[in-house]
N, C-alpha and C positions, 0 to 999 in steps of 0.2 A: 131961496131956492126951494122949489116945490119938488119933492121926490115922487109925489103921486097925489091924486085927489081921492077923497073918500068914496067916490063913485067910479073910480077907475078899475080896470082889470088887475093892475098891479096891487092895489089896496086889497081887493077881494082875494087875491092869491095869498098875500101875506096874512090876511085874517084867517083864511082856511088853514094855513100852515100853523099859525098860532093856536087855533082851536085843536088841531090834531096833536100838537106837542103837549097840550094840557091833557087831552083825553088819554093819549098813550102813556105819558109820564106819570101823571097822578093816578090814572086808572090801573096801571100795573102794580102800584104799591098800595092801592086802596084796600085790597083784600089780604094784606100780609097777615093780619090777625087770624084769618081762617086757615092760612097755611101753617101758622104757629100752632093752632089747635090740633091740626092734623098731625103735625110732627110730634106733638106731645102724646097724642093718642096711639101713635105707632113708635114705641120705644125701640132703642137700639139702632142698628144701621139703617133701618127703614125711615125712622124719624129724622136721623141725620141727613139722609138723602133728600128728604122733603125740605129741610131747613137750608141745605146747600143750594138746591135748585131755586128756591125762593130768593135767596140772597143774590144769586147770579142774575136773575131776572130783575131784581131791584136795582142792581148796579147798572144794568143796561138802561133801565127806565130813568136813571139819574141823568143820563145825557140828554134825554128829551126834556126833563125838568129844567136843566140848565138853559135850554133853548127857549123856554117860555118867555122870560123877560126880553130876550133879544128881539123876538118878533113883536112882542107887546110894545116895546119902546119904538120899534120901527113903525108900528101903526100910529103912535102919537105923532111922530114926525110927518107921516103921510096924510094926516087927517085934515087936510085943507080942502075947502070947497068954496068956490066963488070968492077966493081971497080971504076967507075967514077960517081960523083955526077951530075946528069942531071940538077936538080933545086937546087939552093943554095941561101943563104941569101944575098949574094952580088948582086944578080940580081935585078935591079931597080923595075921591075913589082911586085916582091914578097913583098919587104918592103913597096913599095908605096901602094899596095892593103891593107896591114895591117893598114897603116896610114889612108887611106881613110875610112876603116871600122870603126876605132876608132872615127874619126871625125863624121861619119854618126850616130854612136851610141850615141855620145855626143849630137848631134842635136836632135835626137829622144827623149832621156831622159831629155834633158834640155828644149826643146821647144814643140815638137809635142805631146808627151804624156800628159804633164801638161795642154796644151791648150785643148786637146780632153776631159780631165776630167772636166775642168772648163766649157766647152761648155755644157756638159751633166748636170752639176749642174744648169747652167742658164736655160737650156731647162726645167728641172724639176720645177724650180721656176716659170717660165712662165706658164707652164701647171697648176700649183697649183693655180695661180691667176685667171684663167678662162678668158673668153672673155673680151675685154675692155668695159667700160661703153658705152651704146648706140649701141653696136654691135648686141645685141639681140641674138636670137636663131639661128637655122640652116639657112643658106643662107645669114647671115650677115645683115639682115634687123631688124630694131628696133622692139622688141616684137616678133620676129619670124614671122612677117607677110610676106606672099609671095609677090614677086615683081609684 
């Protein structure tokens, strides 16, 4: 049964959706390190706000990342032209891309996401503790005295 041909409109639509899921999903998390640097540069509640916003965006991007192989596998099934399967499971780049996707997802769920959650918990705890003793008020001078 042919679900579509490589030159069909259906194939082109699925290919476009596949590319969009990659760009939106991976693109949204690609700059997480820059957000982390900005959160570190802005200590206290401001840094926490940046970290929380970044985490929420990353969690939304996760749904797009989950859709990447769905449309990619669909493209393999649809890649017939003139009765010939253009892309097939025995092609190294297809099964290797699926393997790398699974490894990346494992790293994300096993290390990256739990670490980001823990960092937010620690940031909240630090913010709740207030400034260190002797740090004083604004400007970091004891008692809030100007320099």
